[in-house]
C-alpha positions as CSV (number, residue, x, y, z in Angstrom):
1,M,79.6,86.7,62.7
2,T,77.0,87.1,66.2
3,F,77.0,85.1,68.8
4,K,73.6,83.3,68.1
5,Q,75.9,82.0,65.1
6,R,78.6,80.7,66.9
7,K,78.9,77.3,68.4
8,R,81.0,78.9,71.6
9,C,80.9,82.2,73.6
10,K,84.1,84.1,72.5
11,V,85.5,85.6,76.2
12,G,88.5,87.6,76.4
13,L,89.7,87.3,80.4
14,A,91.5,91.2,80.2
15,L,94.4,90.5,82.1
16,Y,96.9,92.4,80.2
17,S,97.8,94.8,82.4
18,F,99.7,92.6,84.9
19,D,103.4,91.3,84.6
20,W,102.8,88.2,86.2
21,V,105.8,88.2,88.3
22,R,105.4,90.7,91.0
23,S,101.7,91.3,91.5
24,T,99.1,93.1,94.6
25,G,96.9,90.7,95.8
26,T,93.7,91.2,93.8
27,E,96.0,90.3,90.7
28,V,97.0,87.4,92.7
29,I,93.7,86.4,92.9
30,A,93.0,86.9,88.9
31,Q,95.5,85.0,87.7
32,E,94.5,82.0,89.8
33,L,90.7,82.8,88.5
34,V,92.1,82.2,84.8
35,R,94.5,79.7,85.6
36,N,91.5,77.6,86.7
37,I,88.5,78.8,84.6
38,T,90.8,77.9,81.4
39,R,91.4,74.4,82.9
40,L,87.2,73.8,83.1
41,E,86.1,70.5,81.2
42,Q,82.9,72.5,79.3
43,S,82.0,73.2,75.7
44,S,80.0,76.5,75.6
45,V,82.8,79.0,76.6
46,E,85.7,79.9,74.5
47,Y,88.0,81.3,76.9
48,K,91.3,83.9,76.2
49,V,93.9,85.5,78.2
50,L,94.8,88.5,77.2
51,L,98.0,89.3,78.0
52,R,100.5,92.2,78.3
53,H,102.7,92.4,74.7
54,D,106.2,91.3,76.6
55,V,104.6,88.6,78.7
56,S,105.1,85.2,78.0
57,P,102.8,82.3,78.4
58,E,105.5,80.1,80.2
59,W,105.7,82.7,82.9
60,T,101.8,82.2,83.9
61,G,101.7,78.5,83.9
62,L,98.8,78.9,81.3
63,P,98.7,76.4,77.7
64,P,99.9,78.7,74.8
65,A,96.2,77.8,73.4
66,V,94.4,80.0,75.4
67,C,96.7,82.8,75.5
68,L,96.3,86.4,73.3
69,N,99.5,89.1,73.6
70,A,98.6,93.0,73.4
71,P,100.5,94.2,70.8
72,P,103.4,96.3,71.6
73,P,103.4,99.7,72.0
74,V,103.2,102.2,68.7
75,Y,105.3,105.4,68.9
76,R,104.3,106.6,65.2
77,L,103.4,110.1,65.2
78,N,100.3,109.8,63.0
79,K,98.6,107.4,65.6
80,R,99.8,109.6,68.7
81,I,97.8,112.5,66.6
82,E,95.1,110.0,65.9
83,W,94.4,109.1,69.3
84,G,95.2,112.7,70.7
85,I,92.2,113.5,68.3
86,K,89.9,110.7,69.6
87,R,90.9,111.7,73.2
88,A,89.4,115.7,72.6
89,F,86.3,114.4,70.3
90,Y,85.5,111.8,73.5
91,R,86.1,114.6,76.1
92,G,83.9,117.2,74.0
93,V,80.8,114.5,73.9
94,D,81.1,114.0,78.1
95,T,80.9,118.1,78.3
96,V,78.1,118.2,75.7
97,R,76.7,115.1,77.9
98,G,77.2,116.6,81.3
99,A,75.6,120.0,80.3
100,F,72.6,118.3,79.8
101,G,72.5,116.2,83.0
102,F,74.0,113.0,81.5
103,L,76.9,110.8,83.0
104,P,79.9,110.8,81.3
105,N,81.0,107.4,78.5
106,L,84.6,108.3,79.6
107,G,85.6,107.2,76.2
108,Y,88.7,109.3,76.5
109,L,90.4,107.1,79.3
110,G,92.5,104.7,78.8
111,N,95.0,103.4,76.1
112,F,93.5,103.3,72.4
113,Q,96.0,101.2,71.0
114,I,94.5,98.4,73.3
115,K,90.9,99.7,73.1
116,D,91.6,99.3,68.9
117,W,93.1,95.7,69.5
118,L,90.0,94.5,72.1
119,R,87.3,95.6,69.4
120,S,89.7,93.8,66.7
121,L,89.3,90.5,68.6
122,D,85.3,89.9,68.1
123,F,84.7,88.3,71.1
124,D,81.1,88.5,73.0
125,L,81.8,89.4,75.7
126,F,85.0,90.7,77.7
127,Y,85.7,90.0,81.7
128,Y,87.7,92.8,83.5
129,P,88.8,91.0,86.8
130,S,90.3,94.3,88.1
131,M,88.2,97.0,88.8
132,W,91.4,99.3,87.8
133,H,90.9,99.2,84.2
134,H,90.4,102.4,82.3
135,D,90.0,100.9,78.6
136,L,86.2,101.4,79.0
137,F,84.3,100.8,75.5
138,L,80.7,100.6,74.9
139,N,80.9,97.9,71.6
140,V,81.2,94.9,73.4
141,P,79.1,93.7,76.7
142,I,81.8,93.7,79.7
143,V,81.4,91.8,83.1
144,A,83.5,93.9,85.9
145,Q,84.6,92.5,89.4
146,L,84.2,94.9,92.3
147,F,86.3,93.7,95.0
148,D,85.1,96.3,97.2
149,M,83.1,99.5,98.0
150,Q,86.0,100.4,100.6
151,H,85.6,104.0,99.8
152,I,82.2,104.3,101.1
153,H,83.5,103.2,104.7
154,F,87.1,104.6,104.5
155,S,87.1,107.4,103.0
156,V,90.1,109.3,104.4
157,F,92.0,106.4,102.7
158,W,90.9,107.2,99.0
159,K,91.2,111.2,98.9
160,M,93.5,110.6,95.9
161,D,91.6,108.4,93.8
162,K,88.3,109.6,94.6
163,F,87.9,109.8,90.2
164,Q,88.4,105.9,89.8
165,R,85.8,104.9,92.7
166,N,83.5,107.6,92.0
167,T,83.5,108.3,88.5
168,V,84.7,105.0,87.0
169,F,82.8,102.8,89.5
170,N,79.2,104.5,88.1
171,W,80.8,104.0,84.4
172,Y,80.5,100.3,85.7
173,S,77.2,100.4,87.5
174,N,75.6,101.8,84.0
175,H,77.1,100.0,81.3
176,A,78.6,96.8,82.7
177,S,76.3,93.5,82.0
178,L,77.1,92.3,85.4
179,I,79.3,93.6,87.9
180,T,80.8,90.1,90.3
181,C,82.1,90.3,93.9
182,N,82.6,87.8,96.4
183,F,80.7,88.5,99.3
184,D,77.3,89.5,100.4
185,F,78.2,92.7,102.1
186,V,80.4,93.8,99.3
187,A,77.4,93.2,97.2
188,K,74.9,95.1,99.3
189,D,77.7,98.2,99.0
190,I,77.0,98.0,95.1
191,K,73.5,97.7,95.4
192,E,72.6,100.4,97.9
193,N,75.7,102.9,96.5
194,L,75.6,102.6,93.3
195,K,72.3,101.8,92.8
196,V,72.6,98.5,90.8
197,P,69.9,96.1,90.7
198,K,70.5,93.0,92.6
199,E,70.1,90.8,89.5
200,R,73.1,92.3,87.6
201,I,75.3,91.5,90.8
202,G,77.1,88.1,91.0
203,V,78.3,86.9,94.5
204,I,81.0,84.0,93.8
205,F,82.4,82.6,96.7
206,L,86.4,83.3,96.8
207,A,87.8,79.8,97.8
208,P,91.6,79.3,98.6
209,P,94.4,79.0,95.7
210,A,96.1,75.7,94.4
211,V,99.6,76.8,96.6
212,P,102.3,74.5,94.8
213,P,104.3,73.0,97.2
214,I,107.5,74.5,98.2
215,D,111.0,72.4,98.5
216,H,112.3,72.8,101.8
217,V,115.9,73.6,100.6
218,Y,114.6,76.4,97.9
219,A,112.6,77.9,101.2
220,R,115.8,77.8,103.7
221,S,118.1,79.7,100.3
222,I,114.9,82.3,100.3
223,K,115.3,82.7,103.8
224,E,119.0,83.1,103.7
225,K,118.8,85.5,100.5
226,F,117.1,88.2,102.7
227,G,118.8,87.7,105.9
228,L,116.3,86.5,108.4
229,P,116.2,85.5,111.7
230,E,115.5,81.6,112.7
231,R,112.1,82.2,114.0
232,Y,109.7,85.4,112.6
233,F,106.0,85.8,112.0
234,I,104.6,87.4,108.6
235,Y,102.3,89.6,107.4
236,P,102.2,89.4,103.2
237,A,100.2,92.6,102.5
238,A,100.8,95.5,100.0
239,T,101.3,99.0,102.5
240,W,97.8,100.1,101.5
241,P,96.4,102.5,104.7
242,H,93.6,99.8,105.3
243,K,96.8,97.1,105.6
244,N,97.0,98.8,109.0
245,H,100.8,98.3,109.1
246,I,101.2,101.2,111.6
247,N,99.1,99.5,114.1
248,L,101.4,96.5,113.6
249,V,104.4,98.5,114.3
250,R,103.1,99.7,117.8
251,A,102.1,96.2,118.2
252,L,105.7,95.0,117.7
253,A,106.8,97.7,119.6
254,E,104.7,96.3,122.8
255,C,106.0,93.2,122.5
256,V,109.7,93.9,122.5
257,S,109.3,96.2,125.4
258,S,107.9,93.2,127.4
259,G,110.8,91.1,126.9
260,L,110.3,88.9,123.5
261,E,113.0,88.2,121.0
262,I,110.5,88.5,118.3
263,F,110.6,89.5,114.6
264,C,107.9,90.4,111.7
265,V,108.7,90.0,107.9
266,C,106.3,92.0,105.6
267,P,106.5,90.8,102.1
268,G,104.7,93.3,99.7
269,E,104.6,96.3,97.0
270,H,105.5,99.8,99.4
271,A,106.7,101.7,96.2
272,D,105.3,105.4,96.7
273,W,103.1,104.8,93.4
274,L,100.8,102.6,95.6
275,Y,99.8,105.5,97.6
276,P,101.7,107.8,98.1
277,G,104.0,108.6,101.5
278,Q,102.7,106.1,103.3
279,F,105.7,104.3,103.5
280,L,107.5,107.3,104.7
281,K,104.8,106.9,107.6
282,I,105.4,103.5,108.5
283,Q,109.3,104.3,108.4
284,E,109.0,106.6,110.9
285,E,106.9,104.6,113.3
286,V,109.3,102.1,113.1
287,R,111.8,104.3,114.1
288,K,109.4,106.3,116.7
289,C,108.8,102.6,118.3
290,K,112.4,101.7,117.7
291,V,112.1,98.4,116.3
292,E,114.3,99.1,113.2
293,K,116.3,95.5,114.1
294,N,112.7,93.4,114.5
295,I,110.7,94.1,111.0
296,Y,111.6,93.5,107.9
297,F,110.2,95.2,105.0
298,L,111.0,93.3,101.8
299,G,109.0,95.2,98.9
300,N,107.2,93.1,96.2
301,I,108.8,89.8,96.0
302,P,108.0,87.0,93.2
303,H,105.0,85.0,94.7
304,K,107.3,81.8,94.9
305,E,109.6,83.6,97.5
306,S,106.7,84.6,99.3
307,Y,105.1,81.1,99.3
308,A,108.6,80.0,100.8
309,L,108.5,82.4,103.6
310,I,105.1,82.0,104.9
311,Q,106.3,78.0,104.9
312,Q,109.0,78.8,107.5
313,A,107.3,81.6,109.6
314,D,105.9,80.7,112.8
315,F,102.6,82.2,111.9
316,V,100.6,84.7,109.7
317,C,99.2,88.1,111.5
318,V,96.9,90.2,109.4
319,P,95.5,93.3,111.2
320,T,94.2,94.6,108.6
321,L,90.8,97.0,108.9
322,Y,89.1,96.1,105.7
323,E,89.2,93.2,103.5
324,A,86.9,91.3,101.0
325,G,88.4,88.1,100.3
326,C,91.6,87.9,102.3
327,Y,94.3,85.8,100.5
328,S,96.6,85.8,103.0
329,I,94.6,83.7,105.2
330,W,94.0,81.5,102.6
331,E,97.8,81.0,101.7
332,A,98.3,80.6,105.6
333,C,95.7,78.1,105.5
334,C,97.5,76.3,102.7
335,F,100.6,75.9,104.7
336,G,98.9,74.6,107.7
337,K,100.1,77.9,110.0
338,A,98.1,79.5,112.9
339,V,96.4,83.2,112.2
340,A,96.3,85.7,114.2
341,C,93.6,87.9,112.3
342,S,91.1,91.1,112.7
343,E,88.0,90.4,113.5
344,V,86.3,92.9,110.4
345,T,84.2,92.4,107.7
346,M,84.2,88.5,106.3
347,I,87.5,87.4,108.1
348,P,85.7,85.9,111.1
349,Y,83.6,83.8,108.4
350,Q,86.6,82.8,106.4
351,I,89.1,81.9,109.3
352,R,86.1,80.2,111.5
353,D,87.9,78.3,114.5
354,A,91.0,78.5,112.9
355,G,92.6,81.6,114.2
356,L,93.0,84.4,116.8
357,L,90.8,87.1,116.2
358,F,91.6,90.3,117.4
359,N,90.2,94.3,117.4
360,P,92.9,96.1,114.4
361,Q,92.2,99.1,116.0
362,D,94.3,98.3,119.2
363,P,97.5,97.7,119.7
364,S,97.7,95.9,122.7
365,D,95.0,93.4,121.5
366,I,97.1,93.0,118.4
367,A,100.2,92.5,120.6
368,Q,98.5,89.9,122.9
369,A,97.6,87.8,120.3
370,I,100.7,88.0,118.5
371,Q,102.7,87.1,122.1
372,L,100.4,84.6,122.6
373,L,101.2,82.3,119.4
374,H,104.8,83.3,119.7
375,R,105.2,81.7,123.2
376,D,103.1,78.5,122.4
377,R,104.4,76.4,120.4
378,Q,101.3,73.5,120.9
379,L,99.0,76.7,120.5
380,R,100.1,77.4,116.7
381,D,100.0,73.5,115.7
382,D,96.5,73.1,117.2
383,L,95.6,76.3,115.1
384,G,97.7,75.6,111.8
385,K,96.1,71.6,112.0
386,K,92.5,73.4,112.1
387,A,93.2,75.9,109.2
388,R,94.6,73.2,107.2
389,E,91.1,70.7,108.0
390,L,89.4,74.1,106.9
391,I,90.4,74.3,103.3
392,D,91.0,70.3,102.8
393,N,86.5,70.6,103.6
394,P,85.3,69.9,100.2
395,Y,83.3,73.3,100.5
396,Y,86.5,74.8,100.2
397,L,87.5,73.1,96.7
398,P,89.4,75.7,94.8
399,E,87.7,75.0,91.4
400,K,84.3,75.6,93.9
401,T,85.4,79.9,92.0
402,P,85.8,79.2,88.8
403,L,82.7,77.7,88.4
404,G,80.9,80.3,90.1
405,Y,82.3,83.0,87.6
406,H,81.9,80.1,84.5
């Protein structure tokens, strides 16, 4: 059946690589989007959320009726041989295309079992809400989210991921029906660097999430679980280099050397697969600055635990070097927390007058903002109130983002 013959367009929201319990920031954004977009009251689109084979709809908070699980992995030898032959064939096709000056189709990338499953679903469109998908094929139109073009501005951070950001992004620029992003400056980078026409770029505002209320008894138990001090500030972020944990450590050291008894909590992925050697560098800086007792790296913890820790923090500090939509800031606002954050990219536009801005390249400037918020409770309360009022404005309704994508 063709799309013209259908009463409703069938769209697959491709989240089959997410585990839904411990996720990176971009995955949390995608999860929030699909929860909201599948709740829209509309009659034109049938949305299905494509889940990993071992993810239960109960984990996701989604109605079972909108969920489809990928098939479990197949280990049969005949299938392995079949997929190996396909991979060799598609590599050969790209070799020939390259010899004649054409860009690769990248048909050899990804999981062939997943590709076969996607083709079998008979959908009109797939939406890739993460820019890390490798299950690329040309049979069905796709819309792809490119959160940022950060490698253009910080190439030193992406030396180990040139293939993804150069070759795969170029594939999206040639084959995606539409590329989505969340802010105009990212759209400008996509247009200029990937040569994508303006009409094929969709800019959809990233609204605050609908953060669930956290019970105070539960929240207290999470603080005790990790053995945290009574007072602390928090920076929820994976240890990507651009998240700038090293300058945060240096700023914390300045605060401690000035006589403050101050503590920082950093939930977020820090495994070596994220960015090889980066967490080791951060740990070395912690030892060098002698702040081992003042900073807590908790690793990738469940979202609810992270929310519990934000709720009990004095304030949130975000010293990032680059953002294309900062959920940590939105989460702080949802809990009415004061924010100290970097004066880069879209952050000043996002936080408006509800936070303190600093230069993320200058540890002393970061330290000054931290000390100010640590010492001045009235300032924390005033900024926290402004933060809460900011997202209570109808302009920031959570429904704005799913309606934009729809």
